[in-house]
Structures are given as C-alpha cells and as structure tokens.
Biopython code that builds the backbone (N, CA, C, O; Angstrom):
import numpy as np
from Bio.PDB.StructureBuilder import StructureBuilder

atoms = [
    (1, "UNK", "N", (32.088, -15.461, 44.975)),
    (1, "UNK", "CA", (33.036, -15.775, 43.936)),
    (1, "UNK", "C", (32.862, -17.223, 43.474)),
    (1, "UNK", "O", (32.784, -17.497, 42.276)),
    (2, "UNK", "N", (32.805, -18.130, 44.422)),
    (2, "UNK", "CA", (32.673, -19.538, 44.051)),
    (2, "UNK", "C", (31.336, -19.833, 43.378)),
    (2, "UNK", "O", (31.271, -20.628, 42.440)),
    (3, "UNK", "N", (30.270, -19.191, 43.856)),
    (3, "UNK", "CA", (28.964, -19.443, 43.241)),
    (3, "UNK", "C", (28.921, -18.883, 41.825)),
    (3, "UNK", "O", (28.280, -19.471, 40.954)),
    (4, "UNK", "N", (29.588, -17.763, 41.578)),
    (4, "UNK", "CA", (29.642, -17.202, 40.221)),
    (4, "UNK", "C", (30.364, -18.164, 39.285)),
    (4, "UNK", "O", (29.932, -18.369, 38.151)),
    (5, "UNK", "N", (31.449, -18.746, 39.748)),
    (5, "UNK", "CA", (32.207, -19.688, 38.912)),
    (5, "UNK", "C", (31.405, -20.961, 38.646)),
    (5, "UNK", "O", (31.459, -21.510, 37.545)),
    (6, "UNK", "N", (30.667, -21.429, 39.646)),
    (6, "UNK", "CA", (29.867, -22.640, 39.464)),
    (6, "UNK", "C", (28.743, -22.421, 38.455)),
    (6, "UNK", "O", (28.460, -23.299, 37.639)),
    (7, "UNK", "N", (28.109, -21.268, 38.507)),
    (7, "UNK", "CA", (26.974, -20.996, 37.627)),
    (7, "UNK", "C", (27.398, -20.690, 36.192)),
    (7, "UNK", "O", (26.567, -20.731, 35.284)),
    (8, "UNK", "N", (28.657, -20.388, 35.978)),
    (8, "UNK", "CA", (29.116, -20.037, 34.639)),
    (8, "UNK", "C", (28.991, -21.189, 33.653)),
    (8, "UNK", "O", (28.773, -20.966, 32.462)),
    (9, "UNK", "N", (29.124, -22.408, 34.134)),
    (9, "UNK", "CA", (29.044, -23.552, 33.215)),
    (9, "UNK", "C", (27.636, -23.726, 32.649)),
    (9, "UNK", "O", (27.465, -24.337, 31.594)),
    (10, "UNK", "N", (26.634, -23.196, 33.339)),
    (10, "UNK", "CA", (25.252, -23.286, 32.870)),
    (10, "UNK", "C", (24.830, -22.097, 32.019)),
    (10, "UNK", "O", (23.819, -22.153, 31.320)),
    (11, "UNK", "N", (25.598, -21.034, 32.080)),
    (11, "UNK", "CA", (25.230, -19.801, 31.374)),
    (11, "UNK", "C", (25.733, -19.837, 29.933)),
    (11, "UNK", "O", (26.756, -20.460, 29.649)),
    (12, "UNK", "N", (25.024, -19.177, 29.028)),
    (12, "UNK", "CA", (25.539, -19.058, 27.663)),
    (12, "UNK", "C", (26.816, -18.219, 27.694)),
    (12, "UNK", "O", (26.943, -17.308, 28.513)),
    (13, "UNK", "N", (27.743, -18.521, 26.820)),
    (13, "UNK", "CA", (29.023, -17.821, 26.829)),
    (13, "UNK", "C", (28.851, -16.347, 26.493)),
    (13, "UNK", "O", (28.115, -15.970, 25.582)),
    (14, "UNK", "N", (29.547, -15.546, 27.250)),
    (14, "UNK", "CA", (29.656, -14.118, 27.000)),
    (14, "UNK", "C", (31.096, -13.750, 27.348)),
    (14, "UNK", "O", (31.608, -14.176, 28.384)),
    (15, "UNK", "N", (31.745, -12.975, 26.508)),
    (15, "UNK", "CA", (33.149, -12.641, 26.759)),
    (15, "UNK", "C", (33.368, -11.972, 28.107)),
    (15, "UNK", "O", (34.452, -12.085, 28.679)),
    (16, "UNK", "N", (32.378, -11.289, 28.618)),
    (16, "UNK", "CA", (32.517, -10.633, 29.910)),
    (16, "UNK", "C", (32.724, -11.634, 31.049)),
    (16, "UNK", "O", (33.209, -11.262, 32.118)),
    (17, "UNK", "N", (32.364, -12.893, 30.830)),
    (17, "UNK", "CA", (32.581, -13.914, 31.852)),
    (17, "UNK", "C", (34.068, -14.214, 32.039)),
    (17, "UNK", "O", (34.467, -14.718, 33.088)),
    (18, "UNK", "N", (34.886, -13.911, 31.039)),
    (18, "UNK", "CA", (36.324, -14.168, 31.140)),
    (18, "UNK", "C", (36.935, -13.443, 32.336)),
    (18, "UNK", "O", (37.855, -13.948, 32.979)),
    (19, "UNK", "N", (36.419, -12.272, 32.621)),
    (19, "UNK", "CA", (36.988, -11.460, 33.698)),
    (19, "UNK", "C", (36.718, -12.060, 35.081)),
    (19, "UNK", "O", (37.445, -11.761, 36.028)),
    (20, "UNK", "N", (35.704, -12.885, 35.210)),
    (20, "UNK", "CA", (35.390, -13.485, 36.511)),
    (20, "UNK", "C", (36.554, -14.350, 36.982)),
    (20, "UNK", "O", (36.970, -14.254, 38.136)),
    (21, "UNK", "N", (37.082, -15.194, 36.096)),
    (21, "UNK", "CA", (38.235, -16.023, 36.457)),
    (21, "UNK", "C", (39.427, -15.150, 36.839)),
    (21, "UNK", "O", (40.101, -15.398, 37.840)),
    (22, "UNK", "N", (39.674, -14.128, 36.028)),
    (22, "UNK", "CA", (40.808, -13.249, 36.255)),
    (22, "UNK", "C", (40.705, -12.558, 37.611)),
    (22, "UNK", "O", (41.657, -12.575, 38.392)),
    (23, "UNK", "N", (39.562, -11.955, 37.891)),
    (23, "UNK", "CA", (39.412, -11.233, 39.156)),
    (23, "UNK", "C", (39.503, -12.161, 40.363)),
    (23, "UNK", "O", (40.094, -11.799, 41.381)),
    (24, "UNK", "N", (38.928, -13.338, 40.257)),
    (24, "UNK", "CA", (39.022, -14.299, 41.357)),
    (24, "UNK", "C", (40.472, -14.726, 41.572)),
    (24, "UNK", "O", (40.920, -14.859, 42.711)),
    (25, "UNK", "N", (41.202, -14.940, 40.483)),
    (25, "UNK", "CA", (42.605, -15.328, 40.597)),
    (25, "UNK", "C", (43.443, -14.188, 41.185)),
    (25, "UNK", "O", (44.382, -14.444, 41.940)),
    (26, "UNK", "N", (43.119, -12.943, 40.852)),
    (26, "UNK", "CA", (43.826, -11.796, 41.432)),
    (26, "UNK", "C", (43.592, -11.750, 42.940)),
    (26, "UNK", "O", (44.520, -11.480, 43.702)),
    (27, "UNK", "N", (42.371, -12.010, 43.373)),
    (27, "UNK", "CA", (42.068, -12.017, 44.807)),
    (27, "UNK", "C", (42.931, -13.064, 45.507)),
    (27, "UNK", "O", (43.566, -12.772, 46.520)),
    (28, "UNK", "N", (42.954, -14.273, 44.973)),
    (28, "UNK", "CA", (43.798, -15.322, 45.562)),
    (28, "UNK", "C", (45.266, -14.917, 45.563)),
    (28, "UNK", "O", (45.978, -15.147, 46.540)),
    (29, "UNK", "N", (45.713, -14.317, 44.473)),
    (29, "UNK", "CA", (47.107, -13.869, 44.373)),
    (29, "UNK", "C", (47.418, -12.837, 45.455)),
    (29, "UNK", "O", (48.449, -12.926, 46.122)),
    (30, "UNK", "N", (46.544, -11.875, 45.627)),
    (30, "UNK", "CA", (46.745, -10.831, 46.642)),
    (30, "UNK", "C", (46.714, -11.406, 48.058)),
    (30, "UNK", "O", (47.312, -10.842, 48.975)),
    (31, "UNK", "N", (46.024, -12.518, 48.230)),
    (31, "UNK", "CA", (45.979, -13.189, 49.535)),
    (31, "UNK", "C", (47.135, -14.180, 49.703)),
    (31, "UNK", "O", (47.207, -14.902, 50.698)),
    (32, "UNK", "N", (48.036, -14.204, 48.720)),
    (32, "UNK", "CA", (49.187, -15.117, 48.705)),
    (32, "UNK", "C", (48.770, -16.584, 48.661)),
    (32, "UNK", "O", (49.484, -17.455, 49.157)),
    (33, "UNK", "N", (47.628, -16.845, 48.074)),
    (33, "UNK", "CA", (47.174, -18.213, 47.836)),
    (33, "UNK", "C", (47.571, -18.575, 46.398)),
    (33, "UNK", "O", (46.730, -18.738, 45.514)),
    (34, "UNK", "N", (48.881, -18.692, 46.207)),
    (34, "UNK", "CA", (49.433, -18.786, 44.860)),
    (34, "UNK", "C", (49.018, -20.045, 44.104)),
    (34, "UNK", "O", (48.706, -19.976, 42.915)),
    (35, "UNK", "N", (49.011, -21.172, 44.767)),
    (35, "UNK", "CA", (48.608, -22.408, 44.082)),
    (35, "UNK", "C", (47.150, -22.339, 43.645)),
    (35, "UNK", "O", (46.812, -22.745, 42.533)),
    (36, "UNK", "N", (46.290, -21.827, 44.516)),
    (36, "UNK", "CA", (44.877, -21.690, 44.184)),
    (36, "UNK", "C", (44.687, -20.694, 43.040)),
    (36, "UNK", "O", (43.876, -20.908, 42.138)),
    (37, "UNK", "N", (45.448, -19.608, 43.097)),
    (37, "UNK", "CA", (45.378, -18.603, 42.046)),
    (37, "UNK", "C", (45.828, -19.182, 40.714)),
    (37, "UNK", "O", (45.209, -18.925, 39.681)),
    (38, "UNK", "N", (46.898, -19.959, 40.733)),
    (38, "UNK", "CA", (47.415, -20.565, 39.505)),
    (38, "UNK", "C", (46.401, -21.528, 38.893)),
    (38, "UNK", "O", (46.163, -21.501, 37.685)),
    (39, "UNK", "N", (45.811, -22.370, 39.724)),
    (39, "UNK", "CA", (44.813, -23.327, 39.238)),
    (39, "UNK", "C", (43.612, -22.590, 38.646)),
    (39, "UNK", "O", (43.129, -22.946, 37.571)),
    (40, "UNK", "N", (43.141, -21.582, 39.334)),
    (40, "UNK", "CA", (41.977, -20.831, 38.869)),
    (40, "UNK", "C", (42.276, -20.099, 37.567)),
    (40, "UNK", "O", (41.446, -20.089, 36.657)),
    (41, "UNK", "N", (43.465, -19.481, 37.469)),
    (41, "UNK", "CA", (43.790, -18.741, 36.246)),
    (41, "UNK", "C", (44.007, -19.699, 35.077)),
    (41, "UNK", "O", (43.696, -19.363, 33.934)),
    (42, "UNK", "N", (44.534, -20.881, 35.355)),
    (42, "UNK", "CA", (44.669, -21.900, 34.306)),
    (42, "UNK", "C", (43.289, -22.327, 33.817)),
    (42, "UNK", "O", (43.088, -22.504, 32.615)),
    (43, "UNK", "N", (42.339, -22.493, 34.733)),
    (43, "UNK", "CA", (40.951, -22.796, 34.338)),
    (43, "UNK", "C", (40.382, -21.669, 33.499)),
    (43, "UNK", "O", (39.662, -21.906, 32.529)),
    (44, "UNK", "N", (40.712, -20.433, 33.880)),
    (44, "UNK", "CA", (40.246, -19.277, 33.122)),
    (44, "UNK", "C", (40.788, -19.266, 31.704)),
    (44, "UNK", "O", (40.046, -18.998, 30.759)),
    (45, "UNK", "N", (42.070, -19.552, 31.546)),
    (45, "UNK", "CA", (42.668, -19.616, 30.206)),
    (45, "UNK", "C", (41.989, -20.715, 29.393)),
    (45, "UNK", "O", (41.699, -20.530, 28.211)),
    (46, "UNK", "N", (41.738, -21.850, 30.025)),
    (46, "UNK", "CA", (41.037, -22.947, 29.337)),
    (46, "UNK", "C", (39.636, -22.515, 28.913)),
    (46, "UNK", "O", (39.198, -22.821, 27.804)),
    (47, "UNK", "N", (38.938, -21.807, 29.791)),
    (47, "UNK", "CA", (37.592, -21.317, 29.497)),
    (47, "UNK", "C", (37.621, -20.352, 28.311)),
    (47, "UNK", "O", (36.813, -20.458, 27.388)),
    (48, "UNK", "N", (38.560, -19.416, 28.353)),
    (48, "UNK", "CA", (38.670, -18.416, 27.289)),
    (48, "UNK", "C", (38.953, -19.082, 25.950)),
    (48, "UNK", "O", (38.285, -18.794, 24.957)),
    (49, "UNK", "N", (39.928, -19.957, 25.919)),
    (49, "UNK", "CA", (40.313, -20.576, 24.647)),
    (49, "UNK", "C", (39.273, -21.589, 24.162)),
    (49, "UNK", "O", (39.087, -21.750, 22.956)),
    (50, "UNK", "N", (38.602, -22.266, 25.079)),
    (50, "UNK", "CA", (37.563, -23.224, 24.680)),
    (50, "UNK", "C", (36.401, -22.515, 23.986)),
    (50, "UNK", "O", (35.667, -23.118, 23.203)),
    (51, "UNK", "N", (36.249, -21.228, 24.284)),
    (51, "UNK", "CA", (35.179, -20.452, 23.684)),
    (51, "UNK", "C", (35.669, -19.556, 22.550)),
    (51, "UNK", "O", (34.986, -18.614, 22.146)),
    (52, "UNK", "N", (36.849, -19.859, 22.049)),
    (52, "UNK", "CA", (37.429, -19.113, 20.915)),
    (52, "UNK", "C", (37.442, -17.613, 21.158)),
    (52, "UNK", "O", (37.135, -16.824, 20.265)),
    (53, "UNK", "N", (37.795, -17.235, 22.359)),
    (53, "UNK", "CA", (37.857, -15.837, 22.736)),
    (53, "UNK", "C", (39.312, -15.451, 22.967)),
    (53, "UNK", "O", (40.180, -16.315, 23.101)),
    (54, "UNK", "N", (39.568, -14.168, 23.013)),
    (54, "UNK", "CA", (40.899, -13.713, 23.408)),
    (54, "UNK", "C", (40.817, -12.595, 24.438)),
    (54, "UNK", "O", (41.839, -12.143, 24.954)),
    (55, "UNK", "N", (39.592, -12.148, 24.736)),
    (55, "UNK", "CA", (39.411, -11.095, 25.729)),
    (55, "UNK", "C", (39.949, -11.555, 27.082)),
    (55, "UNK", "O", (39.546, -12.604, 27.583)),
    (56, "UNK", "N", (40.842, -10.789, 27.667)),
    (56, "UNK", "CA", (41.494, -11.035, 28.956)),
    (56, "UNK", "C", (42.597, -12.088, 28.880)),
    (56, "UNK", "O", (43.180, -12.426, 29.910)),
    (57, "UNK", "N", (42.896, -12.608, 27.710)),
    (57, "UNK", "CA", (43.895, -13.671, 27.611)),
    (57, "UNK", "C", (45.306, -13.145, 27.888)),
    (57, "UNK", "O", (46.060, -13.788, 28.618)),
    (58, "UNK", "N", (45.678, -12.006, 27.330)),
    (58, "UNK", "CA", (47.006, -11.438, 27.592)),
    (58, "UNK", "C", (47.156, -11.107, 29.075)),
    (58, "UNK", "O", (48.208, -11.357, 29.663)),
    (59, "UNK", "N", (46.110, -10.547, 29.679)),
    (59, "UNK", "CA", (46.141, -10.249, 31.114)),
    (59, "UNK", "C", (46.225, -11.528, 31.942)),
    (59, "UNK", "O", (46.913, -11.573, 32.962)),
    (60, "UNK", "N", (45.532, -12.548, 31.504)),
    (60, "UNK", "CA", (45.551, -13.819, 32.225)),
    (60, "UNK", "C", (46.939, -14.434, 32.218)),
    (60, "UNK", "O", (47.410, -14.924, 33.244)),
    (61, "UNK", "N", (47.589, -14.410, 31.074)),
    (61, "UNK", "CA", (48.955, -14.945, 31.003)),
    (61, "UNK", "C", (49.925, -14.083, 31.804)),
    (61, "UNK", "O", (50.869, -14.613, 32.391)),
    (62, "UNK", "N", (49.719, -12.772, 31.845)),
    (62, "UNK", "CA", (50.553, -11.913, 32.676)),
    (62, "UNK", "C", (50.440, -12.330, 34.145)),
    (62, "UNK", "O", (51.444, -12.450, 34.847)),
    (63, "UNK", "N", (49.201, -12.547, 34.596)),
    (63, "UNK", "CA", (48.988, -12.985, 35.971)),
    (63, "UNK", "C", (49.620, -14.351, 36.216)),
    (63, "UNK", "O", (50.220, -14.576, 37.268)),
    (64, "UNK", "N", (49.493, -15.256, 35.266)),
    (64, "UNK", "CA", (50.134, -16.567, 35.409)),
    (64, "UNK", "C", (51.649, -16.415, 35.552)),
    (64, "UNK", "O", (52.275, -17.151, 36.314)),
    (65, "UNK", "N", (52.237, -15.473, 34.831)),
    (65, "UNK", "CA", (53.680, -15.237, 34.941)),
    (65, "UNK", "C", (54.045, -14.750, 36.347)),
    (65, "UNK", "O", (55.043, -15.188, 36.919)),
    (66, "UNK", "N", (53.238, -13.849, 36.899)),
    (66, "UNK", "CA", (53.494, -13.360, 38.262)),
    (66, "UNK", "C", (53.405, -14.492, 39.283)),
    (66, "UNK", "O", (54.240, -14.612, 40.179)),
    (67, "UNK", "N", (52.385, -15.307, 39.126)),
    (67, "UNK", "CA", (52.186, -16.418, 40.067)),
    (67, "UNK", "C", (53.343, -17.406, 39.958)),
    (67, "UNK", "O", (53.884, -17.850, 40.971)),
    (68, "UNK", "N", (53.718, -17.748, 38.733)),
    (68, "UNK", "CA", (54.810, -18.695, 38.522)),
    (68, "UNK", "C", (56.117, -18.161, 39.114)),
    (68, "UNK", "O", (56.920, -18.924, 39.650)),
    (69, "UNK", "N", (56.319, -16.863, 39.016)),
    (69, "UNK", "CA", (57.519, -16.250, 39.603)),
    (69, "UNK", "C", (57.534, -16.478, 41.109)),
    (69, "UNK", "O", (58.556, -16.873, 41.670)),
    (70, "UNK", "N", (56.399, -16.231, 41.767)),
    (70, "UNK", "CA", (56.344, -16.435, 43.218)),
    (70, "UNK", "C", (56.473, -17.905, 43.591)),
    (70, "UNK", "O", (56.985, -18.238, 44.660)),
    (71, "UNK", "N", (56.009, -18.781, 42.710)),
    (71, "UNK", "CA", (56.132, -20.218, 42.973)),
    (71, "UNK", "C", (57.524, -20.751, 42.637)),
    (71, "UNK", "O", (57.842, -21.908, 42.913)),
    (72, "UNK", "N", (58.343, -19.893, 42.038)),
    (72, "UNK", "CA", (59.707, -20.293, 41.718)),
    (72, "UNK", "C", (59.847, -21.121, 40.454)),
    (72, "UNK", "O", (60.856, -21.801, 40.269)),
    (73, "UNK", "N", (58.855, -21.073, 39.584)),
    (73, "UNK", "CA", (58.886, -21.834, 38.328)),
    (73, "UNK", "C", (59.317, -20.912, 37.198)),
    (73, "UNK", "O", (58.483, -20.274, 36.555)),
    (74, "UNK", "N", (60.616, -20.845, 36.960)),
    (74, "UNK", "CA", (61.172, -19.919, 35.965)),
    (74, "UNK", "C", (60.692, -20.235, 34.556)),
    (74, "UNK", "O", (60.406, -19.322, 33.781)),
    (75, "UNK", "N", (60.600, -21.507, 34.218)),
    (75, "UNK", "CA", (60.164, -21.895, 32.870)),
    (75, "UNK", "C", (58.715, -21.456, 32.629)),
    (75, "UNK", "O", (58.412, -20.849, 31.601)),
    (76, "UNK", "N", (57.834, -21.759, 33.563)),
    (76, "UNK", "CA", (56.425, -21.381, 33.424)),
    (76, "UNK", "C", (56.279, -19.864, 33.407)),
    (76, "UNK", "O", (55.453, -19.329, 32.667)),
    (77, "UNK", "N", (57.077, -19.167, 34.218)),
    (77, "UNK", "CA", (57.031, -17.705, 34.237)),
    (77, "UNK", "C", (57.400, -17.139, 32.878)),
    (77, "UNK", "O", (56.723, -16.247, 32.366)),
    (78, "UNK", "N", (58.464, -17.651, 32.299)),
    (78, "UNK", "CA", (58.910, -17.137, 30.999)),
    (78, "UNK", "C", (57.904, -17.458, 29.903)),
    (78, "UNK", "O", (57.607, -16.611, 29.061)),
    (79, "UNK", "N", (57.384, -18.673, 29.913)),
    (79, "UNK", "CA", (56.395, -19.071, 28.912)),
    (79, "UNK", "C", (55.156, -18.183, 28.993)),
    (79, "UNK", "O", (54.670, -17.697, 27.971)),
    (80, "UNK", "N", (54.652, -17.972, 30.191)),
    (80, "UNK", "CA", (53.454, -17.138, 30.365)),
    (80, "UNK", "C", (53.738, -15.684, 29.994)),
    (80, "UNK", "O", (52.898, -15.035, 29.371)),
    (81, "UNK", "N", (54.895, -15.170, 30.363)),
    (81, "UNK", "CA", (55.248, -13.783, 30.023)),
    (81, "UNK", "C", (55.353, -13.612, 28.510)),
    (81, "UNK", "O", (54.888, -12.614, 27.960)),
    (82, "UNK", "N", (55.961, -14.585, 27.841)),
    (82, "UNK", "CA", (56.079, -14.529, 26.381)),
    (82, "UNK", "C", (54.705, -14.557, 25.716)),
    (82, "UNK", "O", (54.454, -13.810, 24.771)),
    (83, "UNK", "N", (53.830, -15.408, 26.203)),
    (83, "UNK", "CA", (52.482, -15.493, 25.634)),
    (83, "UNK", "C", (51.710, -14.205, 25.867)),
    (83, "UNK", "O", (51.000, -13.736, 24.977)),
    (84, "UNK", "N", (51.841, -13.633, 27.047)),
    (84, "UNK", "CA", (51.169, -12.378, 27.346)),
    (84, "UNK", "C", (51.627, -11.282, 26.393)),
    (84, "UNK", "O", (50.806, -10.553, 25.835)),
    (85, "UNK", "N", (52.933, -11.168, 26.210)),
    (85, "UNK", "CA", (53.478, -10.134, 25.327)),
    (85, "UNK", "C", (53.031, -10.356, 23.886)),
    (85, "UNK", "O", (52.669, -9.405, 23.193)),
    (86, "UNK", "N", (53.055, -11.601, 23.439)),
    (86, "UNK", "CA", (52.633, -11.921, 22.073)),
    (86, "UNK", "C", (51.166, -11.567, 21.853)),
    (86, "UNK", "O", (50.823, -10.915, 20.866)),
    (87, "UNK", "N", (50.312, -11.990, 22.760)),
    (87, "UNK", "CA", (48.874, -11.741, 22.615)),
    (87, "UNK", "C", (48.547, -10.255, 22.720)),
    (87, "UNK", "O", (47.671, -9.763, 22.009)),
    (88, "UNK", "N", (49.235, -9.545, 23.589)),
    (88, "UNK", "CA", (49.003, -8.104, 23.713)),
    (88, "UNK", "C", (49.349, -7.400, 22.405)),
    (88, "UNK", "O", (48.646, -6.482, 21.983)),
    (89, "UNK", "N", (50.423, -7.829, 21.773)),
    (89, "UNK", "CA", (50.816, -7.249, 20.488)),
    (89, "UNK", "C", (49.850, -7.663, 19.392)),
    (89, "UNK", "O", (49.405, -6.826, 18.606)),
    (90, "UNK", "N", (49.527, -8.931, 19.333)),
    (90, "UNK", "CA", (48.660, -9.467, 18.282)),
    (90, "UNK", "C", (47.290, -8.796, 18.287)),
    (90, "UNK", "O", (46.768, -8.440, 17.230)),
    (91, "UNK", "N", (46.715, -8.626, 19.455)),
    (91, "UNK", "CA", (45.363, -8.086, 19.563)),
    (91, "UNK", "C", (45.336, -6.613, 19.973)),
    (91, "UNK", "O", (44.275, -6.064, 20.268)),
    (92, "UNK", "N", (46.512, -5.980, 19.989)),
    (92, "UNK", "CA", (46.622, -4.569, 20.351)),
    (92, "UNK", "C", (45.888, -4.299, 21.667)),
    (92, "UNK", "O", (45.064, -3.390, 21.771)),
    (93, "UNK", "N", (46.215, -5.109, 22.654)),
    (93, "UNK", "CA", (45.535, -5.082, 23.948)),
    (93, "UNK", "C", (46.492, -4.564, 25.019)),
    (93, "UNK", "O", (47.662, -4.946, 25.043)),
    (94, "UNK", "N", (46.012, -3.719, 25.883)),
    (94, "UNK", "CA", (46.818, -3.242, 27.012)),
    (94, "UNK", "C", (46.715, -4.238, 28.152)),
    (94, "UNK", "O", (45.629, -4.707, 28.491)),
    (95, "UNK", "N", (47.852, -4.550, 28.734)),
    (95, "UNK", "CA", (47.896, -5.460, 29.877)),
    (95, "UNK", "C", (48.049, -4.619, 31.134)),
    (95, "UNK", "O", (48.938, -3.773, 31.231)),
    (96, "UNK", "N", (47.170, -4.867, 32.090)),
    (96, "UNK", "CA", (47.243, -4.167, 33.368)),
    (96, "UNK", "C", (48.369, -4.799, 34.174)),
    (96, "UNK", "O", (48.288, -5.964, 34.566)),
    (97, "UNK", "N", (49.419, -4.021, 34.416)),
    (97, "UNK", "CA", (50.593, -4.542, 35.125)),
    (97, "UNK", "C", (50.553, -4.090, 36.569)),
    (97, "UNK", "O", (50.398, -2.906, 36.870)),
    (98, "UNK", "N", (50.694, -5.045, 37.438)),
    (98, "UNK", "CA", (50.720, -4.775, 38.873)),
    (98, "UNK", "C", (51.720, -5.717, 39.522)),
    (98, "UNK", "O", (52.250, -6.613, 38.866)),
    (99, "UNK", "N", (51.970, -5.523, 40.767)),
    (99, "UNK", "CA", (52.782, -6.380, 41.624)),
    (99, "UNK", "C", (53.783, -5.629, 42.391)),
    (99, "UNK", "O", (54.543, -6.219, 43.159)),
]
sb = StructureBuilder()
sb.init_structure("model")
sb.init_model(0)
sb.init_chain("A")
sb.init_seg("    ")
for serial, (resi, resn, name, xyz) in enumerate(atoms, 1):
    if name == "N":
        sb.init_residue(resn, " ", resi, " ")
    sb.init_atom(name, np.array(xyz, "f"), 0.0, 1.0, " ", f" {name:<3s}", serial, name[0])
structure = sb.get_structure()
C-alpha cells in the first residue's frame, strides 16, 4: 500500500489512481486507525482535485464524514457529508455506504 502511494507521484495521472487513496484509507478506517485514515483520505481528496477529477470524490467525502464522526468532529462530519451528497447528485454518482 505504501509503495503504491509513493510511486503515484511519478506516474502519469490516471483517474483509476484515485481509488488507491480511498482503499488505503478504508483499510486504516477498518483497523480503527482513524487519524491515519483521515490524513490519507485528505491527501486523496487533494490528489483528486489537483488533477481536475471527480472520480471517487463523493465516496471520499463520505469516508471523511465517517472518520470525522468517530473522531468526534461534528463540524467536519457535517461538511464532508454535505459535500458527498452534493457531488453524488451533481455527477449522478452512487456512493458506497458502509459502517
């Protein structure tokens, strides 16, 4: 996982790379490594938006909302949930809901 993330900065952008951040953050989330998951998913959102992409963005914000909820940050949870809902509607994207 870590080597995939390190090599991504050298690779040409492909939207499929967006999912690497998401899946790694889900693994951390499932392991209850919430701070690590939050940092990684925030990096993922930065990566996605820096490349003018939206693939996985609604799902990424959904995950950020879950993490923020567990961290007890109500404001961040609401902001991320609102962004997830907005992006899912805007891009007609299904968000995988779990927890």
